C-alpha positions in Angstrom: 20.2 -279.6 -148.2 23.4 -278.7 -148.8 25.5 -280.4 -145.8 28.1 -277.2 -145.8 25.4 -274.6 -145.5 24.2 -275.3 -141.9 21.6 -272.9 -140.6 23.7 -270.8 -137.9 22.9 -267.5 -136.5 25.6 -265.1 -135.3 26.0 -265.1 -131.4 23.9 -262.7 -129.4 25.5 -261.4 -126.3 23.3 -260.8 -123.3 22.6 -257.0 -122.4 25.0 -255.1 -120.2 24.2 -255.0 -116.5 22.7 -251.7 -115.8 23.4 -249.9 -112.4 19.7 -249.6 -111.7 18.3 -251.3 -109.5 21.1 -251.0 -107.1 22.6 -254.2 -105.4 22.1 -254.2 -101.6 25.4 -253.4 -101.2 25.5 -250.0 -102.6 22.3 -249.2 -100.5 24.2 -250.0 -97.4 27.3 -247.3 -98.9 24.6 -244.9 -99.9 23.0 -245.0 -96.3 26.4 -245.0 -94.4 27.4 -241.9 -96.6 23.9 -240.1 -96.0 24.4 -240.7 -92.4 27.8 -239.2 -92.3 26.7 -236.2 -94.3 23.9 -235.5 -91.9 26.3 -235.7 -89.0 28.7 -233.2 -90.4 26.1 -230.9 -91.3 24.5 -231.2 -88.1 28.3 -230.3 -86.4 28.8 -227.4 -88.8 25.3 -226.1 -87.7 25.8 -226.4 -84.0 29.3 -224.6 -84.6 27.5 -221.8 -86.9 25.2 -221.3 -83.6 27.9 -221.5 -80.9 29.8 -218.7 -83.1 26.7 -216.6 -83.6 27.3 -214.2 -80.4 31.1 -214.1 -81.5 30.1 -213.1 -85.3 27.8 -210.4 -83.6 30.3 -209.0 -81.1 32.6 -208.6 -83.9 30.1 -206.7 -86.1 29.1 -204.4 -83.1 32.6 -203.8 -82.5 33.1 -202.7 -86.0 30.2 -200.5 -85.6 31.7 -198.9 -82.6 34.9 -198.2 -84.3 33.1 -196.4 -87.1 31.1 -194.4 -84.3 34.2 -193.2 -82.7 35.8 -192.3 -86.1 32.8 -190.0 -86.3 32.3 -188.5 -82.7 36.0 -188.7 -81.3 35.1 -189.6 -78.0 37.1 -191.9 -76.1 35.3 -192.1 -72.9 32.3 -193.2 -74.7 34.3 -195.7 -76.6 35.5 -197.0 -73.3 32.3 -197.4 -71.9 31.0 -199.4 -75.1 33.9 -201.2 -75.5 33.7 -202.5 -71.8 30.3 -203.2 -71.9 30.8 -205.1 -75.4 33.5 -207.3 -74.0 31.3 -208.0 -71.0 28.1 -209.4 -73.0 30.5 -211.1 -75.3 32.1 -213.3 -72.5 28.9 -213.8 -70.7 27.9 -215.5 -73.9 30.6 -218.2 -73.5 31.4 -218.3 -69.8 29.3 -219.1 -66.6 27.8 -215.8 -65.3 29.1 -216.6 -61.7 32.7 -216.7 -63.2 32.3 -213.5 -64.9 30.1 -211.3 -63.7 31.6 -210.7 -60.4 35.2 -209.7 -61.9 36.4 -206.0 -61.6 39.5 -204.3 -62.0 42.8 -206.2 -62.6 40.9 -209.8 -62.1 39.0 -208.8 -65.2 41.9 -208.1 -67.2 43.7 -211.4 -66.0 40.6 -213.1 -66.9 40.3 -211.5 -70.5 44.0 -212.8 -71.0 43.5 -216.2 -70.0 44.1 -218.3 -73.1 45.1 -215.5 -75.2 48.9 -215.8 -77.2 50.2 -212.4 -75.6 48.5 -210.6 -72.6 46.9 -208.0 -74.5 45.1 -206.7 -71.4 48.2 -206.2 -69.4 49.6 -203.7 -72.1 49.0 -200.1 -71.8 46.3 -200.3 -74.7 44.3 -203.0 -72.8 44.7 -201.6 -69.4 43.0 -198.1 -70.3 40.0 -200.2 -70.2 39.6 -199.8 -66.4 39.9 -196.1 -66.4 38.8 -194.9 -69.7 35.1 -195.0 -69.0 35.8 -193.0 -65.6 37.9 -190.1 -67.3 36.6 -186.8 -68.1 35.6 -186.3 -71.7 37.1 -182.8 -71.9 40.6 -184.2 -70.7 43.8 -185.0 -72.3 44.1 -188.4 -74.0 47.4 -188.5 -75.5 48.4 -191.3 -72.9 45.8 -193.8 -74.3 46.5 -196.1 -77.4 43.0 -196.5 -78.8 44.2 -198.4 -81.3 45.8 -201.0 -79.4 42.6 -200.9 -77.1 40.2 -201.7 -80.0 42.9 -204.6 -81.5 42.8 -206.1 -78.0 39.1 -206.1 -77.7 39.0 -207.4 -81.3 41.4 -210.2 -80.1 39.2 -211.1 -77.3 36.4 -211.1 -79.2 37.6 -213.4 -81.9 39.4 -216.0 -80.0 37.5 -218.8 -78.6 37.3 -219.4 -75.0 39.3 -222.3 -73.4 39.1 -224.6 -76.4 35.5 -223.5 -77.4 34.0 -224.6 -80.8 
């Protein structure tokens, strides 16, 4: 045998470390991330459920506004808006607090938590007497657009820090 010719082989490197199976630390991280995503999904679902009456009321308001553009009767619109506001507010506030309010107390309650007193302006105040007026009378003193806008603002805004 030749002394210079040693039977050496090339170096063989070990296989690269694979991702699978995961180390126990990664399982802990995955469990924490899964729990956080589950909690976030649950909170979003609860918020979506909480806002369901508000979404319904705003869709109903759009329907009432479209009906008003067809029939043009402000007395009917006033009755429908008053009922919609009452039902919408009862979905979020205790019945004992809302159901018995009338007149200026009702308007003051509707203005609570609003950036501006929409229901103490001429448009919002017409909510009190519009349903009781003569349908054949003159309605030039009533700003229907301001009334609808005030109702939209109240229905769209959460009550006292709600979801």
